[in-house]
N, C-alpha and C positions, 0 to 999 in steps of 0.2 A: 223650629226646633229648642227646646233649653235642656242643653247638652253640659256634661261636668266631663272636663279629659283632666284626669287623675294621674301627674307624673312623676317619675321616681326623683328622688331629691339631692342625686349625688352628683350632681352638674343646675344650673341656671337654664330655665326655658329664655329662649335657646344660649346655648354653651358658648362660652367663650375660650374656652381651648377643647379638650376634648371631649366627646359625648356623643352617641349617633340616636340614642333613642330619644332623649331631648331636642336633641335639634328636627328628628323626626314630628314628635309631639310639638311644637313652634310650628311650623309648618302648617301641619293639619290644623292648628286650634286658629290659626292667622287666617288662613284660607276659609274654616267655616265663620267665622266673626265678621270678613267679606263677603258672604253671602246671606246675613243677617240673620244669622242663627245669635242665638242668647248662651252665650260659652262661658261657663266659669274654669277658670285652670287652680286645679291645685297641684301649689310648686313651691320650689323656694323664696324665699324673701327678695331675692335678687333678679329674680326673674322678669323678660320685659314683653308685655302683653297688647295688644289693644281687648283681648277678654279679660272677663272680671278677675282679677288675682288675688284669691285668698293663700295663702299663708301658715304655716306652723315652725317654721325656721329663718331666721333673717337672714341666712346666708345657706348657700349649699355648701352640703356636708363632708365631700370628697377633699378636699383642701383647708379642711377646719379640723386642727388638731386637737380640740378638746372634744369633738366627738367618738368615744371609744364605740357606741355600738350605733349603726347607722339605723340599723332594722325598727330599734324602738322609737326614733322620728316617724320613720314609717307607716305603724300602727298607729300613732296620733294622727298622721296625715287620713290614714284612711276611715280614721274612728269618725275622724270630723264630715268628713266628705259624705258619707254612708249617713250619717245623723240629719243632713240636708238631702236627702234623697227625695223627698217627697218637693223639693224642691226642680226636679229635674225632670223630662222626658226619658233620657236614657244616661247610664252612668259608664262611660270608657275609661278601663284601667288598661296604664301601662308598665302595672308591678310584679309581673308574672303570676307567681302563684299566691301572694300575700294578700291580695283582697277575694282570695275565695270564699273563705268560710262569712265576710260580710257578705258577699250578693248572694250565695242561698238566701237568707232572711230578708233580702233588702226590695222594697213595695214598687221596685222599676227598675225598667231589662236593666240588664250589667252587660258588656261583651269586656272582655279580655284580648291584647294585643300581647302576644309571648313576643320579645325581643331576642331572647337568648337562645340556646343551643338543647336540645330536649333530646340527646341520647344518654344523659346521665342519668342512673337506674332509680334517683328519687324519682323523676316524673312520673314511672311508669305506679309505683305507690299514691304519688298523689291525685294523679288521677284515676285511680283506683277508688278512693273517697270521694273525686270530685267531677263525674264524668258528665253531669248537668251543668258544666259550665260552659259560655259562647264564648267560643274562642276565635282569634284568627291569629292566621300564619303569616308568616312575612315573605314566605317562602314556600314553595311545596315539596321543599326538601326539609326543610325545617319540620317535617309534619313524619317524617322519612321513620325514625325509629319509634313511633306510637301509633304505625299503621294500623295493626290488627287492633286496634283498642278500640270499641263504637263512641266516638268524645261526638258531642257537639260542636261541629267545625263552623260557623259563620261562611269565612268566606278564608282565600290566602289575598290578601294586599300588597301589591309592590310598595317600597317606601317614596316619594315622591318630593321632586324640589319645587320651589316656587319659580315664577318665570324668569324673577330676575337670575337667578344661576344658570341659567342657559344663553349663557355668553362667549360666542365664538371666538375663542383665541387661533394665532396663526401656528403656535408650538414650535418658535422658533428660537427657543433659549439653548436650544443645545444641550440637552440633558436627560436624563431620567428620571421620572421620580416614584419616591416610594411613600405613603402614607398609612403607617397603619401603627395599633401598640407595638412595642419592638417584646416579640413574647416569642417563645420556642414555632407554636402552633401556627405564626404567622411568618417565621421561615426568614426575618431579614439580612442572614448567612446568602440564602438565595440569591436574593434581587443585589449584593453586594458580589459576588462572584459574578452573575451576569452581566453586572458593567464593568468588570476588571476585562472579561472576555471579549467585550464590543468593546470597551477602548471608550467608551463614551460616560461622562460625571452624570453619578447618583447624587442626587438630591434626597434627603432623609430626614423624615420627620413623625415624629409619635412619642407618645410618653411611656415611661418605663415604670408599672404599678411596682408596687416595697416586692408582691409575691415574682415579679419576671427579673429583680434585681440583683441577683445570682447569674443567672443566664448571661442577661447585658453583660454584668461586668468580667465574665469569664469568657463569654465565647462571641460578642459581637463589640465590645470594646477595643480589645486587639486588632480589629479589621479598620477600625475608622481612620487608622494610622495610614493612609492611601491616599495618593493625588487626585484619586477621580470619585474620594469618598464624601460627603459632605455630611455631617448629622446638624442636623436644627436646632434636635430636641421640642419640646411640645410645644409649637406653634401655637398662636392665637386663630381665632374664626376668622378673623377676615385676609387674613395670609392666604387662605389655603388658596380661592382660586387662581390669584396668579402663579404659584407655586407650581398647582398641578395644571393650569390653561397653560404655561408656556413650557412645560414637558412637552420630549415626544411622545411617550409614552408613559403611562404608571405599571410600577412591575406590580403584580398582586399573588406572590409564592405560594399561596397557602398552602397545609394539608391537612385540614381539621373541616367541621360541616359549617361554615359558617353560614349563620342563617340570612342571610341580607348582604353586608357587604356594602353599606354607603358611599365611601369615599370611590367604588369604580362609578357608580351613576354620577356622580360628583367632575369626574374626570371628565365621561363619555359628554357632559352639559358642555363643558368646555371645548367639545371638540378632540379631547385628548383619548386616544385608543386604550383599552386596557389589556394587558400581557397578563395570563392569568393560568392559575392551574387547575382543573376539571374537579375542584371539590366544593362538596356545599352547595349555594345557590347558585355560584359561578357559572353553569350551562345553563339557568333561568338569567341573568343579566345579561351577559355577554354573547351578543351574537355574532359566533365566530365567524370572520373575515368583513364582519362591517363595522360594529364597534370593537374590534380588538382580534387579539387570538388565544385562544386554548390550548395549552402547550401542557405538556407533563414536566419532562427534567430540564435540569439546566440548561442543557447543550439545545434544547428547543427553544427554551424562553429566549436564550442568545441569538438562534437563526431567526426566531421573529421578530428581533429588533430590527433585523436588516433588512426585514421586507417591510417594518412599518410605513414605510413613506408610498405606498399601495393602497393604504389606506384613507377614505375621504374625511376629512373632519367635518368637514360642512353635513355631511349624511350619518357622521355620527352622533354630531349633534342634535340632527332631528330625529336621528332615529331613539335616542333616549327622551329628547321632549315627549313623545307621541307615547312613549311607554312608562315614565317615571318622572312627571308632572307633579305637583300641589293638586292639579285640578283633577285630572284621574286619579290620584289617590283619593282624594276627598270624595268624589263621584260613589267609589266604594264604597265609601264608608256611609255615606249618607245611605245608601240603600240599605246595609247592615242593618243604620239605625232604625229606620221603616221597616224593615221585615220582623226584628224585634219588636218595635213598638205595636206593629199590629197584631203580633202573634201575641200579644199580651203579657203580664209582668208576672205574670206566676202567682203565688200567693201572696200576699201582707200580711205583715205586722209592722208594730212601731219602732221605728231605727234609734228614737232617741233614746233607748237602754244602751246604746253604744257607750252614752259617754253619762257616767251620771252627772247628775243635778252641779252649776256652778264648774266644769271642766271645759266649757266652750271659749279658749285661750286663743285660738286663732286669731288673724286679725285679716279682715280686706283692705289689701293693698290699692 
């Protein structure tokens, strides 16, 4: 198949720091190429891929202070991708709703993996206008806020990791790990309290977005001055496996509708169990009593830390490989692509009109 993968531009593909969506796009793209598909990746110019890379910006946008409005460049990227639609059998977009207007007039099938939460009011207004979009959810729970709408769900496809990620660690570092954005809905303060009650060191890694800086400064930073707590900041992608793999357990104390939570799978791939609260996708990702414990409050989380030795790390990693590998993920996406191609592309129009003459300024890298 000739496949276009259209990634967000906030991080390179794969990301060097934070970036769950871009990491998944990379895993999928590389596996598709390995299987012999012709893949064009639309992403930032600092991306690394074995696919053909097409970029409209030289570097990812999140860390570029000269980009006041990243949405403008996402629309440029989409315009270029859809202007070349006749080169592909299917276009796979990872930009949430931004691609919807382009997809409606596209001559080839388009599918949209939605990576974010869908419980915001604007999603109902959007899907009332675009009920015909072919959608993929990354968990069944992600669909729940819109379950009463008659939408074109193609499938639920869980994120998957490449085979190299399934490396069993003994978890003998003697500490707990927290790997997430430092944000209110992620509840880093609960992870800190669990560590204090357990008497076990906690290593915390995660970025602080500008919007979350007041929360971090007022409520989290004062808690970091404790001998058990070590805050590492936003770590490099290459540091993630050792941090998680050497941990006794990953703490995941969220209370929001997390669409997936890739860090949970990264931990389980290393054999590290996850102690999480039962929100969002958690009950779909963590097998209670096998790959971790699903608990509610701080006291239950601390109690679960004391029981973590009862779990078999090798079984945890094996279970994760069977459910959350890039192989399994790509199998599902291939089925989605094939079904859409066999179902027909809908009506055809000239997508070159998306770009005025002389504006094809992107570059093949």
